[in-house]
Structure formats: structure tokens, C-alpha cells
C-alpha angles and dihedrals in degrees: 000000000000091000091049091051092050093047091048092050092050096042096049096031094230140088115276089234087075089064092044091054093048093050091046089055089059124198116082089352088077087077086082088075087071095058108106110234096013110130110196096201125101116248105076122101132173113235114230132195119179089350094303127111110246097169142314141251127222126188128189136167104076134056116304090258093049090049089052092052092048092047091051091050090053094046091048091061089072093063 
């Protein structure tokens, strides 16, 4: 799951929590479930340097919120 979250964050250039929030809202947001490679679970973040994506981090093993906190902690070490 961690690899999927990282790949999703890099591919779509946004945190996977964005997808989680859209799906949780329901309605037309459920279309995201049809996007190949989009993982709608918090814990994936793109890694940026000078405004450019240089990679991504994905964390899995806790709750979605815990994964998000751990991913942010890892991403913050690059700053």
C-alpha cells in the first residue's frame, strides 16, 4: 500500500489525502475511484525541491491519519 500511495502522489502531483477527501464527500467525487493509479487513502505525499517533484513518500501500517503524519514527518526532513 505504501508504494501505491507514493506512486499516486507522484503521478498526480498531490497528496493522496486530496483523493480521500473527495471520495469521502461522495457524489460526483466518486469518479476518482475510476482513475487508474489514484489511491484515495491518506499517507502519500509528493516530494518537492525548488517547486519540482523529485519523488514521493508513501506510508502504510497505521490509520490513514497516522500514515499522513508519518509521511509529512519524512517529507519535512528534506527541507
